[in-house]
C-alpha positions as CSV (number, residue, x, y, z in Angstrom):
1,X,-14.1,-6.3,19.7
2,X,-12.9,-2.9,18.5
3,X,-15.5,-0.3,17.9
4,X,-15.5,1.9,14.8
5,X,-13.4,5.0,15.6
6,X,-11.9,6.7,12.6
7,X,-11.9,6.3,8.9
8,X,-9.2,8.0,6.9
9,X,-10.6,10.4,4.3
10,X,-7.9,9.1,1.9
11,X,-10.1,6.0,1.6
12,X,-12.7,7.8,-0.4
13,X,-10.0,9.5,-2.5
14,X,-8.5,6.2,-3.4
15,X,-11.9,4.6,-4.2
16,X,-12.7,7.5,-6.6
17,X,-9.4,6.9,-8.3
18,X,-9.9,3.1,-8.6
19,X,-13.4,3.5,-10.0
20,X,-12.2,6.0,-12.7
21,X,-9.3,3.8,-13.6
22,X,-11.5,0.6,-14.0
23,X,-14.1,2.5,-16.1
24,X,-11.5,2.8,-18.9
25,X,-9.1,-0.1,-18.1
26,X,-9.3,-3.1,-20.5
27,X,-9.1,-6.7,-19.4
28,X,-5.8,-8.5,-19.6
29,X,-5.0,-11.5,-21.7
30,X,-7.7,-14.2,-21.5
31,X,-10.2,-11.7,-20.2
32,X,-8.6,-11.4,-16.8
33,X,-9.7,-8.2,-14.9
34,X,-6.9,-5.8,-14.4
35,X,-5.3,-4.4,-11.2
36,X,-5.6,-0.7,-10.5
37,X,-3.0,-0.3,-7.7
38,X,0.5,-1.6,-7.1
39,X,2.0,-1.0,-3.8
40,X,5.8,-1.4,-3.5
41,X,7.6,-1.9,-0.2
42,X,10.8,-0.6,-1.8
43,X,13.1,-1.6,1.2
44,X,12.8,-3.5,4.5
45,X,13.4,-0.7,7.0
46,X,11.7,2.1,9.0
47,X,13.3,4.6,11.4
48,X,10.3,4.4,13.7
49,X,8.6,1.7,15.9
50,X,5.0,2.8,16.3
51,X,3.1,0.9,19.0
52,X,0.1,0.3,16.6
53,X,2.4,-1.0,13.9
54,X,3.8,-4.6,13.6
55,X,7.3,-3.1,13.4
56,X,7.1,-2.3,17.1
57,X,8.5,-5.8,17.6
58,X,12.1,-5.5,16.5
59,X,12.8,-9.2,16.6
60,X,10.1,-9.9,14.1
61,X,10.8,-6.9,11.9
62,X,14.5,-6.1,11.8
63,X,15.6,-3.2,9.6
64,X,16.8,-4.4,6.2
65,X,18.0,-1.5,4.0
66,X,18.3,-3.6,0.8
67,X,16.0,-2.1,-1.9
68,X,14.1,-3.9,-4.6
69,X,16.5,-5.3,-7.2
70,X,16.7,-2.8,-10.2
71,X,16.6,-5.6,-12.8
72,X,13.4,-6.9,-11.3
73,X,12.1,-3.4,-11.3
74,X,12.9,-3.0,-14.9
75,X,11.1,-6.2,-15.7
76,X,8.1,-5.0,-13.7
77,X,8.1,-1.8,-15.8
78,X,8.2,-3.8,-19.0
79,X,5.2,-5.7,-17.7
80,X,3.3,-2.6,-17.0
81,X,4.2,-1.1,-20.3
82,X,2.8,-4.1,-22.1
83,X,-0.7,-3.3,-20.8
84,X,-0.3,0.5,-20.9
85,X,-0.9,0.7,-17.2
86,X,-2.1,4.1,-16.1
87,X,-3.2,3.2,-12.5
88,X,-1.5,3.9,-9.2
89,X,2.0,3.0,-8.0
90,X,2.5,3.7,-4.3
91,X,5.9,3.5,-2.6
92,X,4.6,2.5,0.9
93,X,4.1,-1.0,2.4
94,X,6.1,-2.2,5.3
95,X,8.8,0.5,5.2
96,X,9.8,4.1,5.1
97,X,10.4,4.6,1.4
98,X,12.7,7.6,1.7
99,X,15.3,5.4,3.4
100,X,16.0,4.2,-0.1
101,X,18.5,7.0,-1.1
102,X,17.9,6.4,-4.8
103,X,14.1,6.4,-4.8
104,X,14.2,9.1,-7.4
105,X,15.8,6.6,-9.9
106,X,12.8,4.3,-9.4
107,X,10.3,7.1,-10.0
108,X,12.2,8.4,-13.0
109,X,12.3,4.9,-14.6
110,X,8.5,4.6,-14.1
111,X,7.5,8.0,-15.4
112,X,9.8,7.9,-18.4
113,X,8.0,4.8,-19.7
114,X,4.5,5.3,-18.3
115,X,3.6,9.0,-18.6
116,X,0.0,8.6,-17.4
117,X,0.9,6.6,-14.3
118,X,0.1,8.1,-10.9
119,X,3.0,7.7,-8.4
120,X,2.6,8.3,-4.7
121,X,5.0,8.1,-1.7
122,X,3.7,7.5,1.8
123,X,6.3,8.7,4.4
124,X,6.6,9.7,8.0
125,X,8.4,12.8,6.8
126,X,11.5,12.4,9.0
127,X,14.0,12.1,6.1
128,X,12.7,15.4,4.8
129,X,14.0,17.1,7.9
130,X,17.6,16.2,7.1
131,X,19.9,18.8,5.7
132,X,19.2,17.7,2.1
133,X,15.6,16.7,2.7
134,X,13.9,19.5,0.7
135,X,16.4,19.0,-2.2
136,X,15.6,15.3,-2.2
137,X,11.9,16.0,-2.2
138,X,12.2,18.5,-5.1
139,X,14.1,15.9,-7.1
140,X,11.4,13.3,-6.5
141,X,8.8,15.6,-8.0
142,X,11.2,16.6,-10.9
143,X,11.5,12.9,-11.6
144,X,7.7,12.4,-11.8
145,X,6.3,12.0,-8.3
146,X,2.7,13.1,-8.2
147,X,1.8,13.0,-4.5
148,X,3.6,12.6,-1.2
149,X,1.5,11.8,2.0
150,X,3.2,12.8,5.2
151,X,2.1,11.0,8.3
152,X,2.9,13.1,11.4
153,X,3.3,11.0,14.6
154,X,4.7,13.4,17.1
155,X,2.2,16.1,17.6
156,X,0.5,19.3,16.2
157,X,3.8,21.2,16.3
158,X,4.8,19.3,13.2
159,X,2.1,20.9,11.1
160,X,4.0,24.2,10.7
161,X,7.3,22.3,10.0
162,X,5.8,20.4,7.1
163,X,3.6,23.2,5.9
164,X,6.8,25.4,5.6
165,X,8.4,22.7,3.3
166,X,5.2,22.6,1.2
167,X,5.2,26.4,0.9
168,X,8.9,26.7,0.1
169,X,8.6,24.1,-2.7
170,X,5.4,25.6,-4.0
171,X,3.5,22.3,-3.8
172,X,-0.2,22.0,-4.2
173,X,-2.7,20.3,-1.9
174,X,-2.9,17.4,-4.3
175,X,0.8,17.0,-4.4
176,X,1.4,17.3,-0.7
177,X,-1.0,15.7,1.8
178,X,-0.4,16.0,5.6
179,X,-2.0,13.4,7.9
180,X,-2.4,13.7,11.6
181,X,-1.3,10.3,13.0
182,X,-0.6,11.7,16.5
183,X,-4.2,11.7,17.6
184,X,-5.1,9.7,20.7
185,X,-6.7,6.2,21.0
186,X,-10.2,7.8,21.0
187,X,-9.5,8.7,17.3
188,X,-7.5,5.5,16.7
189,X,-4.3,7.5,16.3
190,X,-5.7,9.2,13.1
191,X,-5.5,5.9,11.1
192,X,-8.1,3.4,10.0
193,X,-7.0,1.0,12.8
194,X,-6.8,-2.7,12.3
195,X,-4.8,-5.7,13.5
196,X,-2.9,-5.8,10.2
197,X,-3.9,-9.3,9.4
198,X,-3.3,-10.5,13.0
199,X,0.1,-8.9,13.2
200,X,-0.7,-6.3,16.0
201,X,-1.4,-6.8,19.6
202,X,-2.5,-3.5,21.3
203,X,-4.8,-2.8,24.2
204,X,-5.9,0.5,25.5
205,X,-9.0,2.1,27.2
206,X,-10.8,2.4,23.8
207,X,-10.1,-0.8,21.9
208,X,-8.1,-4.0,21.6
209,X,-6.3,-5.3,18.6
210,X,-5.3,-9.0,18.5
211,X,-5.6,-11.9,16.0
212,X,-9.2,-12.9,15.6
213,X,-10.2,-16.2,17.2
214,X,-12.9,-16.7,14.5
215,X,-12.7,-15.4,10.9
216,X,-14.9,-12.6,9.7
217,X,-17.8,-13.8,7.5
218,X,-17.6,-11.4,4.7
219,X,-15.7,-10.8,1.5
220,X,-12.6,-8.7,1.1
221,X,-11.9,-6.6,-1.9
222,X,-8.1,-6.1,-1.6
223,X,-6.9,-8.9,-3.8
224,X,-9.3,-7.9,-6.5
225,X,-7.7,-4.5,-7.3
226,X,-4.2,-4.3,-5.9
227,X,-1.0,-6.2,-5.1
228,X,1.9,-5.5,-2.9
229,X,5.5,-6.1,-4.1
230,X,8.0,-6.6,-1.3
231,X,11.6,-5.5,-1.5
232,X,12.7,-9.1,-2.1
233,X,10.5,-9.4,-5.1
234,X,7.7,-11.3,-3.4
235,X,4.2,-10.5,-4.6
236,X,1.8,-10.6,-1.7
237,X,-2.0,-11.1,-1.7
238,X,-2.5,-8.1,0.4
239,X,-0.8,-5.1,1.8
240,X,-2.0,-6.1,5.3
241,X,-0.1,-9.4,5.2
242,X,2.8,-8.1,7.4
243,X,3.8,-11.6,8.3
244,X,4.1,-12.4,4.6
245,X,2.3,-15.7,5.1
246,X,0.8,-16.0,1.6
247,X,3.1,-14.8,-1.2
248,X,1.5,-15.4,-4.6
249,X,4.8,-15.6,-6.4
250,X,8.2,-13.8,-6.9
251,X,9.2,-11.4,-9.7
252,X,12.5,-13.4,-10.1
253,X,10.5,-16.4,-11.3
254,X,7.3,-15.0,-12.8
255,X,6.1,-11.7,-14.3
256,X,3.5,-9.7,-12.4
257,X,0.9,-10.4,-15.0
258,X,1.5,-14.2,-14.6
259,X,1.2,-13.9,-10.8
260,X,-1.9,-11.8,-10.9
261,X,-3.8,-14.4,-12.9
262,X,-2.1,-17.6,-11.5
263,X,-4.1,-20.5,-10.0
264,X,-3.1,-19.6,-6.5
265,X,-4.3,-16.1,-6.7
266,X,-7.5,-16.9,-8.5
267,X,-8.4,-19.7,-6.0
268,X,-7.9,-17.2,-3.1
269,X,-10.3,-14.7,-4.8
270,X,-12.9,-17.5,-5.3
271,X,-12.9,-18.2,-1.5
272,X,-13.2,-14.5,-0.6
273,X,-16.1,-14.1,-2.9
274,X,-17.9,-16.7,-0.8
275,X,-16.9,-15.0,2.4
276,X,-14.5,-17.9,3.1
277,X,-11.7,-16.4,5.2
278,X,-10.7,-19.7,6.9
279,X,-7.0,-19.6,5.7
280,X,-4.3,-17.4,7.2
281,X,-3.8,-14.5,7.2
282,X,-7.4,-13.9,6.4
283,X,-8.7,-16.1,9.2
284,X,-7.1,-13.8,11.9
285,X,-7.6,-10.4,10.1
286,X,-10.1,-7.8,11.2
287,X,-9.4,-5.4,8.3
288,X,-12.6,-4.0,6.7
289,X,-11.8,-5.0,3.2
290,X,-15.1,-3.5,1.8
291,X,-14.0,0.1,1.9
292,X,-12.3,0.2,-1.5
293,X,-12.6,-1.9,-4.7
294,X,-16.3,-2.9,-5.0
295,X,-16.2,-2.3,-8.8
296,X,-13.1,-4.5,-9.2
297,X,-14.7,-7.2,-7.1
298,X,-17.8,-7.2,-9.3
299,X,-15.7,-7.4,-12.4
300,X,-13.8,-10.4,-11.1
301,X,-17.1,-12.0,-10.0
302,X,-18.5,-11.7,-13.5
303,X,-15.3,-13.1,-15.0
304,X,-15.2,-16.1,-12.7
305,X,-18.9,-16.9,-13.2
306,X,-18.5,-17.4,-17.0
């Protein structure tokens, strides 16, 4: 059993954003509660293989540089425009987003149609160290990026390197967030550690990560406030479903709004409301799904109890 070691301060930041968004967000067609966050795994590759990440197993997670089909992305934007979405879009997921050389095009398309949208990128920062890295980053902000979160994995010497980039581009603390992911196991490597829905096997002197033998007996708020869109168009129930065991649909066949409110997704939420996590990937997942999204959970609960 892993003990509580470290909780990312970004969790409270996201929860504040979610609560503010839901306070003003209207229900969707049929009274369906809205989502506040859309995470996009824009490609299927990463240049790193961190030992606390599922991608450490190359055979299971080969690098796929293909990016999300632009027509599917355009359809997604039209869906978001139809509900005047002003929540959060994060380019993160199971990849290094900056490996998609045309990431600026995706951001520009979003911000040109959805001015009030908050767009974030989560990166290991490595592509920014290339010859054209700072030029690329400036272009991303010029196209509408709001925040980039840099996860440093190599050591404290990286702080000055990335702080210099921030200073040169005159970015604020809200635009440019540096995170210390190089910390030791006693601080769970600077992340809110988990087994990523049973996808990580890791043992050290402080904790052990492995698939649970018995499911947790508690709800999980993730599917009530966010979705993850994979680079192939799959819409997943949770950003921790690295094995992609439970897709809720695909953008090539259904719109995001249809998938968000379809029977499969709704039945999953009903089970989680009852602390029923007996189906994979929830049955082997140790993620604390109660850190963000309580307001969204309560809104869905009220809707389903009608």
